C-alpha positions in Angstrom: 0.0 0.0 0.0 1.4 3.4 -1.0 2.1 5.7 1.9 1.4 9.0 0.1 3.0 11.2 2.7 6.3 9.3 2.7 6.2 9.1 -1.1 5.7 12.9 -1.5 8.4 13.7 1.0 10.8 11.4 -0.9 10.1 13.4 -4.1 10.5 16.7 -2.3 13.9 15.6 -1.0 15.0 15.1 -4.6 13.7 18.1 -6.5 12.7 20.5 -3.6 9.3 21.2 -2.1 8.6 24.0 -4.6 8.7 21.6 -7.5 6.4 18.9 -6.2 2.9 20.2 -6.8 0.1 18.7 -4.8 -2.5 21.4 -4.5 -5.4 21.0 -6.8 -5.1 24.5 -8.3 -1.4 24.2 -8.9 -1.7 20.8 -10.6 -4.5 21.8 -13.0 -2.3 23.4 -15.5 -0.5 20.1 -16.0 -3.3 17.6 -15.4 -5.6 19.1 -18.1 -5.0 18.8 -21.8 -4.4 21.8 -24.0 -7.6 21.0 -25.9 -8.7 17.5 -24.9 -8.6 15.3 -21.8 -7.6 15.6 -18.2 -7.8 13.7 -14.9 -6.5 13.5 -11.4 -2.8 13.2 -10.4 -1.4 12.7 -7.0 1.5 15.1 -7.7 3.2 17.0 -10.5 7.0 16.8 -10.3 9.3 19.2 -12.1 13.0 18.0 -12.0 15.8 20.3 -13.0 18.5 17.8 -14.0 18.7 14.4 -15.6 20.0 13.0 -12.3 16.9 14.4 -10.5 14.7 12.8 -13.2 16.4 9.5 -12.7 16.1 9.6 -9.0 12.4 10.6 -9.2 11.8 7.6 -11.5 13.5 5.2 -9.1 11.2 6.4 -6.3 8.1 6.1 -8.5 9.0 2.6 -9.8 9.8 1.4 -6.2 6.4 2.6 -5.0 4.5 1.3 -8.0 2.9 4.5 -9.2 1.8 5.3 -12.7 4.1 7.8 -14.5 3.0 10.2 -17.1 5.8 12.0 -18.8 5.0 15.5 -20.0 6.9 18.1 -22.0 5.1 21.3 -23.1 1.6 19.7 -22.9 0.7 21.3 -26.3 -0.8 18.0 -27.8 -4.3 18.0 -29.1 -5.4 14.5 -28.3 -4.7 14.4 -24.5 -1.7 12.2 -24.7 0.4 13.9 -22.0 -2.1 14.1 -19.2 -4.2 11.6 -17.2 -7.5 10.8 -18.8 -10.3 10.2 -16.3 -9.9 8.7 -12.8 -10.2 5.0 -13.4 -6.5 4.0 -13.0 -5.6 1.1 -10.7 -2.6 2.9 -9.2 -1.8 6.4 -8.1 -0.8 8.7 -11.0 2.0 11.2 -11.1 3.0 13.6 -13.8 6.6 14.4 -14.4 7.0 17.7 -16.3 10.4 18.0 -17.9 10.4 21.6 -19.1 13.1 22.7 -16.6 15.5 20.3 -18.3 15.8 22.4 -21.4 19.5 22.2 -22.5 20.4 21.7 -26.2 23.9 20.7 -27.3 25.1 21.5 -30.8 27.5 18.8 -32.2 29.2 17.9 -35.4 29.6 21.6 -36.5 25.9 22.2 -36.2 24.9 19.2 -38.4 23.3 17.5 -35.4 22.0 18.5 -31.9 21.3 16.7 -28.7 18.0 17.8 -27.1 17.5 17.1 -23.4 14.1 16.1 -22.0 12.4 19.5 -21.9 14.1 21.4 -24.8 11.8 23.2 -27.2 11.6 23.7 -30.9 11.7 27.4 -30.4 15.0 27.2 -28.5 16.4 24.8 -31.1 15.7 27.2 -33.9 17.6 30.0 -32.1 20.4 27.7 -31.0 21.4 26.5 -34.6 20.7 29.8 -36.4 24.4 31.0 -36.1 25.4 27.7 -37.9 23.1 28.5 -40.8 21.0 25.5 -40.0 17.3 24.7 -39.6 15.6 22.2 -37.3 13.4 19.3 -38.4 10.3 21.3 -37.6 9.4 25.0 -37.9 6.6 27.3 -37.0 3.4 25.5 -36.1 4.7 23.3 -33.3 7.4 25.9 -32.8 4.9 28.7 -32.4 3.1 27.1 -29.5 6.3 26.2 -27.6 6.2 22.4 -28.3 9.1 20.2 -27.0 11.6 18.5 -29.3 11.1 15.1 -27.6 7.3 15.4 -27.7 7.5 15.6 -31.5 9.8 12.6 -31.8 7.7 10.5 -29.4 4.6 11.3 -31.5 6.3 11.0 -34.9 4.9 14.5 -35.5 4.8 15.6 -39.1 4.4 19.3 -39.3 4.3 21.4 -42.4 7.7 20.7 -44.0 7.4 18.9 -47.3 11.0 17.7 -47.6 11.6 16.4 -44.1 8.7 14.3 -43.0 8.0 13.3 -39.4 10.4 13.9 -36.5 12.4 10.7 -36.2 15.6 9.4 -34.7 17.2 6.1 -33.8 19.7 7.8 -31.5 18.4 8.4 -27.9 19.0 8.0 -24.2 16.0 6.6 -22.4 14.7 4.6 -19.5 12.2 1.8 -19.4 10.8 -0.7 -16.9 11.4 -4.3 -17.9 9.1 -7.3 -17.5 10.5 -7.9 -14.0 9.6 -4.3 -12.9 13.2 -3.1 -13.0 14.2 0.4 -14.1 16.9 0.3 -16.8 18.7 3.2 -18.5 19.6 2.6 -22.2 22.1 4.7 -24.0 21.6 4.6 -27.8 22.9 8.1 -28.4 26.1 6.6 -29.8 28.2 8.9 -27.5 30.6 7.4 -25.0 29.3 8.7 -21.6 30.3 6.0 -19.2 28.7 2.8 -18.0 26.6 3.6 -14.8 23.3 5.6 -15.1 24.4 8.4 -12.8 27.7 8.7 -14.6 26.0 8.7 -18.1 23.5 11.3 -17.1 25.9 13.6 -15.3 28.4 13.5 -18.2 25.7 14.3 -20.7 24.1 17.1 -18.7 27.4 18.8 -18.0 28.9 18.3 -21.4 31.6 16.0 -20.0 32.3 14.4 -23.4 34.7 15.2 -26.2 34.2 15.2 -30.0 36.1 11.9 -30.1 33.4 10.4 -27.8 30.7 11.0 -30.5 30.3 8.0 -32.8 29.6 8.8 -36.4 26.8 6.3 -36.4 25.0 4.7 -39.3 21.8 4.9 -37.3 19.4 7.6 -38.6 18.8 10.9 -36.8 16.0 11.9 -39.3 13.7 10.4 -41.8 15.9 10.3 -44.8 13.4 8.7 -47.2 10.4 11.1 -46.9 11.4 13.4 -49.8 11.2 10.4 -52.1 8.0 9.0 -50.5 6.1 12.2 -50.9 6.9 12.3 -54.6 5.1 9.0 -55.2 1.9 10.7 -56.3 0.3 7.5 -57.7 0.7 5.5 -54.5 -2.5 4.2 -52.9 -1.3 4.8 -49.4 -0.6 8.0 -47.4 2.8 9.6 -47.3 2.9 9.8 -43.5 0.8 8.9 -40.5 1.4 8.2 -36.8 1.1 4.4 -37.0 3.6 4.0 -39.8 5.6 1.0 -38.7 8.5 2.3 -40.7 9.0 5.0 -38.2 8.4 3.1 -35.0 11.8 2.7 -33.3 12.2 2.8 -29.5 11.8 6.5 -28.7 10.3 7.4 -32.1 6.6 6.8 -31.9 6.8 5.7 -28.2 4.0 8.1 -27.1 5.2 8.2 -23.5 5.7 4.5 -23.0 9.3 5.1 -22.0 11.2 8.0 -20.4 13.3 10.0 -22.8 16.3 11.8 -21.4 17.8 13.0 -24.7 17.6 12.6 -28.4 20.1 13.2 -31.2 18.7 14.8 -34.3 19.9 16.0 -37.7 19.7 19.6 -38.7 19.4 21.0 -42.2 21.2 23.6 -44.2 19.3 26.8 -44.6 18.3 27.7 -48.1 20.1 30.7 -49.6 16.8 32.4 -50.5 13.1 31.6 -50.2 9.9 32.9 -51.5 6.2 32.4 -50.5 3.6 32.1 -53.2 0.0 32.7 -52.2 -2.3 30.7 -54.5 -6.1 31.0 -54.7 -8.8 29.0 -56.6 -12.5 28.1 -56.5 -11.8 24.7 -58.0 -10.3 22.0 -55.8 -9.2 20.2 -59.0 -6.8 23.1 -59.7 -5.0 22.3 -56.5 -5.0 18.6 -57.3 -3.3 19.3 -60.6 -0.7 21.8 -59.1 0.2 19.3 -56.4 0.8 16.5 -58.9 2.9 18.8 -61.2 5.1 20.2 -58.4 5.7 16.8 -56.6 6.1 14.9 -59.9 8.0 17.3 -62.1 9.8 20.0 -60.1 13.5 19.5 -59.5 13.2 21.3 -56.2 10.6 20.2 -53.6 8.6 23.0 -51.9 9.7 23.9 -48.3 6.1 23.9 -47.2 2.7 24.1 -48.7 -0.2 24.7 -46.3 -3.9 24.8 -47.3 -6.6 27.1 -45.7 -10.3 27.1 -46.6 -12.0 30.4 -46.7 -14.2 29.6 -43.7 -11.1 28.7 -41.7 -9.5 31.9 -42.9 -12.4 33.9 -41.6 -12.5 32.1 -38.3 -8.8 32.6 -37.7 -9.0 36.2 -38.6 -11.6 36.8 -35.9 -10.9 34.2 -33.2 -7.1 33.7 -33.4 -6.3 37.4 -33.8 -4.9 37.8 -30.2 -2.7 34.7 -30.7 -1.5 36.1 -34.0 -0.7 39.5 -32.5 1.1 38.0 -29.5 3.4 35.9 -31.7 4.0 38.7 -34.1 4.8 41.4 -31.4 6.3 39.3 -28.6 7.6 36.2 -30.3 6.8 32.5 -29.8 9.0 32.4 -26.7 6.2 34.2 -24.8 3.5 31.7 -25.7 4.2 29.1 -23.0 4.0 31.9 -20.4 0.8 33.2 -22.0 -0.8 29.7 -22.0 0.1 29.1 -18.4 -1.2 32.6 -17.4 -4.4 31.9 -19.3 -4.9 28.6 -17.5 -4.2 30.2 -14.1 -6.7 33.0 -14.8 -9.4 30.4 -15.6 -8.6 28.4 -12.5 -8.9 31.6 -10.3 -12.0 32.9 -12.2 -13.8 29.6 -11.7 -13.8 30.2 -8.0 -16.0 33.3 -8.5 -19.6 32.5 -9.6 -20.3 35.9 -11.0 -17.5 35.5 -13.7 -18.5 33.6 -16.9 -17.0 30.3 -17.9 -13.8 30.5 -20.0 -13.2 34.0 -18.7 -9.7 34.3 -20.2 -10.9 33.5 -23.7 -13.7 36.0 -23.4 -11.3 38.7 -22.1 -8.8 38.1 -24.9 -11.5 38.0 -27.5 -12.9 41.3 -26.2 -9.5 43.0 -26.3 -8.7 41.7 -29.7 -11.6 43.6 -31.2 -9.8 46.9 -30.5 -6.8 45.8 -32.6 -6.9 46.9 -36.3 -7.0 44.4 -39.2 -3.7 42.5 -39.0 -3.8 40.8 -42.5 -2.3 42.2 -45.7 -4.5 43.7 -48.4 -3.6 41.2 -51.1 -4.5 38.3 -48.8 -7.8 40.0 -48.0 -8.5 40.5 -51.7 -7.9 36.8 -52.4 -10.2 35.9 -49.5 -13.0 37.7 -51.3 -12.2 36.1 -54.7 -11.3 32.5 -53.8 -12.7 29.7 -51.6 -9.4 27.7 -51.4 -6.1 29.2 -50.3 -2.6 27.6 -50.6 0.5 29.0 -49.1 3.5 27.5 -50.9 7.1 28.3 -49.9 9.9 27.5 -52.4 13.6 27.9 -52.0 16.6 28.5 -54.2 16.2 27.1 -57.7 12.6 26.2 -56.9 11.6 29.8 -56.8 12.0 30.3 -60.5 10.5 26.9 -61.2 7.3 27.9 -59.4 7.1 31.4 -60.9 7.3 30.0 -64.4 4.9 27.3 -63.6 2.2 29.5 -62.0 2.4 32.1 -64.8 1.7 29.3 -67.3 -0.9 27.4 -65.2 -3.1 30.4 -64.5 -3.2 31.7 -68.1 -6.4 29.7 -68.7 -7.7 29.2 -65.1 -10.0 31.4 -63.0 -7.6 31.1 -60.0 -4.5 33.2 -59.5 -1.4 33.7 -57.3 0.9 36.4 -56.1 4.5 36.4 -54.8 4.6 37.5 -51.2 7.0 40.1 -50.1 8.7 39.3 -46.8 6.0 41.1 -44.8 3.2 39.2 -46.5 4.9 35.9 -46.4 5.4 36.0 -42.6 1.8 37.1 -42.1 0.4 34.4 -44.4 2.2 31.6 -42.7 1.4 32.9 -39.2 -2.2 33.2 -40.1 -2.4 29.6 -41.2 -0.8 28.3 -38.1 -2.8 30.2 -35.6 -6.0 29.0 -37.4 -5.7 25.8 -35.3 -6.8 27.7 -32.2 -9.8 29.3 -33.8 -12.2 26.5 -33.3 -11.3 26.2 -29.6 -12.0 29.9 -29.0 -15.3 29.7 -30.9 -16.4 26.8 -28.7 -15.4 28.6 -25.5 -17.4 31.7 -26.4 -20.6 29.9 -27.7 -20.6 26.7 -25.7 -24.2 27.1 -24.5 -25.6 27.4 -28.0 -23.6 24.7 -29.9 -22.8 21.1 -29.8 -19.5 19.4 -29.3 -16.2 20.1 -31.1 -14.6 17.3 -33.0 -11.2 17.5 -34.6 -10.1 14.9 -37.2 -6.5 14.5 -38.3 -6.5 12.5 -41.5 -3.8 11.3 -43.9 -5.3 10.6 -47.4 -3.6 8.4 -50.0 -1.1 10.1 -52.3 -3.2 9.3 -55.3 -6.4 10.7 -53.9 -8.1 13.3 -56.2 -11.0 14.1 -54.0 -8.9 15.8 -51.3 -11.5 18.3 -50.4 -14.3 16.7 -48.3 -17.8 16.4 -49.6 -20.0 14.9 -46.9 -23.2 13.0 -47.4 -26.2 15.3 -46.7 -27.3 13.1 -43.7 -24.0 13.8 -42.0 -23.6 17.4 -43.2 -27.0 18.3 -41.7 -25.6 17.4 -38.2 -22.7 19.8 -38.4 -22.9 23.5 -37.4 -19.5 24.6 -38.7 -16.6 23.0 -40.7 -13.1 24.4 -40.6 -10.5 22.8 -43.0 -6.8 23.4 -43.1 -3.8 21.1 -43.7 -0.6 20.1 -45.4 -1.8 19.6 -48.9 1.5 18.3 -50.5 1.5 15.5 -47.8 -2.3 15.0 -48.1 -2.7 15.5 -44.4 -5.9 17.4 -43.6 -7.1 18.8 -40.3 -10.9 18.6 -40.5 -12.5 20.4 -37.6 -16.2 20.2 -36.9 -18.6 22.0 -34.5 -21.7 19.8 -34.2 -25.2 20.9 -33.8 -26.6 20.9 -30.3 -27.6 17.4 -29.2 -25.7 15.5 -31.8 -23.8 12.4 -30.5 -20.2 13.0 -31.3 -19.1 9.4 -30.9 -21.7 8.1 -33.3 -20.9 10.8 -35.8 -17.2 10.1 -35.5 -17.8 6.4 -36.3 -19.6 7.4 -39.5 -16.8 9.7 -40.5 -14.2 7.1 -39.9 -16.1 4.6 -41.9 -15.9 7.1 -44.8 -12.2 7.6 -44.3 -11.6 3.8 -44.1 -13.3 3.3 -47.5 -11.1 6.0 -49.0 -7.9 4.3 -47.7 -7.1 7.0 -45.3 -5.0 6.7 -42.1 -5.7 8.5 -38.8 -4.4 10.1 -36.8 -2.0 11.7 -39.2 0.3 13.6 -37.0 -1.2 14.3 -33.6 -1.0 10.7 -32.4 -3.6 8.6 -30.7 -3.6 10.2 -27.3 -6.8 9.2 -25.6 -9.0 10.2 -28.6 -8.2 7.4 -31.1 -7.9 3.6 -30.9 -4.4 2.4 -31.6 -4.1 -0.4 -34.1 -2.8 -3.8 -33.0 0.7 -3.3 -34.4 1.1 -0.1 -32.4 -0.3 -1.8 -29.3 2.3 -4.5 -29.7 5.0 -1.8 -30.0 3.8 -0.2 -26.8 3.7 -3.5 -24.9 7.3 -4.2 -26.0 8.4 -0.8 -24.7 6.5 -1.0 -21.5 5.6 -4.6 -20.5 4.3 -3.7 -17.0 2.1 -0.7 -18.3 3.9 1.7 -15.9 4.1 4.6 -18.3 1.1 6.5 -19.7 -1.4 3.6 -19.5 -4.6 4.0 -21.5 -2.8 5.7 -24.4 -4.5 4.8 -27.7 -7.5 3.7 -25.7 -5.6 0.7 -24.3 -5.8 -0.9 -20.9 -5.0 1.2 -17.9 -4.3 -1.8 -15.7 -0.9 -3.0 -14.5 0.7 -5.6 -16.8 -2.0 -4.8 -19.4 -4.7 -7.0 -17.7 
């Protein structure tokens, strides 16, 4: 039987009383999902060093508690928080954001990211080397962690690079005998004992000669070929792709990751954003096939926004847009934490409305002038479908010549963004993800449930833009579509009419996707929202045979030993 007082004191002795959160109000920021899920946790622990993390794990394993590892908690499917209160053991959350070091190695060609390091910090860290990370704005803009992306095989918007992936990592697992083991697959000579390995890594006690030039991959080196296979009957990328399941990669919190080693990428010498509009989805289908199939240079990114989503983002994501533009993405994690704390406090006062922070921010945003460029606004009035395509180096001229020729006999059009417009266009697309959440917060009493689908369609799919049967469409209040069109990954967000059963409707939608050969989830992982397939479950069980870490993920068993 767990002695909670002794257990909590043991944790405090390791990380300090300040960093063991047990009060309900202090835990809520960490125990509730960013958009989905939440549940009770005995404590939230925030270690500062890798050694502290290791010692915390030893106590937790000894006392047989459930461990949920958490980075920035920016996931959309509830995968880094408890889900409900039906676990068979006490639950603790270990938040790693204080362990945020990044080491640049091999002249900037690779990095080592520790447990809580973020994509934002990574971007800044390798900028002097003229290098880019595996992911850019999107996940970066909300302060997401490096390791969260790898654990979820997160895809993002980059056409050339594919999902975050590595075979080089330092991690811990609990074996079938209930023993905690540290496994060093970083291919760096750091010693033999866990404490020695962790201390040497954290404190940079290793030389260049200790770094092995490994043949193991530190990125997905095949994706640029895969995405070009435009006649393939399968999607280019999705979370359950067994090709990208390797220990840490795709682990979804079933092991504890201390560090990952990742490739970086040479920055292009120049880049240009093309803003493309059309009222005919077939135009985009043709453009996609031509660029992927015929261009010498792949696009850097190519993100789609439907007009309805454009409008929703303009109105309901305006404050997020302005914050990022004026204060930078580094402020967002602070803003989100502040927002959560405001809601926690306001909920204690009955005279304040629900979602007070959202209402306040929405009210204030109304006083800010229009933040979108005139040419984008003109295209909004002209075209239903919008595509933001970034090309680099030789691809710029390729695209310019192609679009000039393509739109000679088409009703659609394009324009070349200047630097100001390009940044605005991309930021507008990425903040659009928050629009549906804000809308639901403001009008919760008048509408039904929110449902977000994350779908990877086959590479040969022509009907990429969704046309729902009338009997399903009639149940939906609002549809917001955006996604990564070159990869055929679409984010299809629905607000249902009041009283509609979301689970039943979701089943009908998934049946449609199954018939079309789609895979889901595409890049947000299973979390507690989707059912994991059997191959993925087998992978989880191999990583975590006692079901100690993040039980219930992919709607699997929450019981010890998977019973």
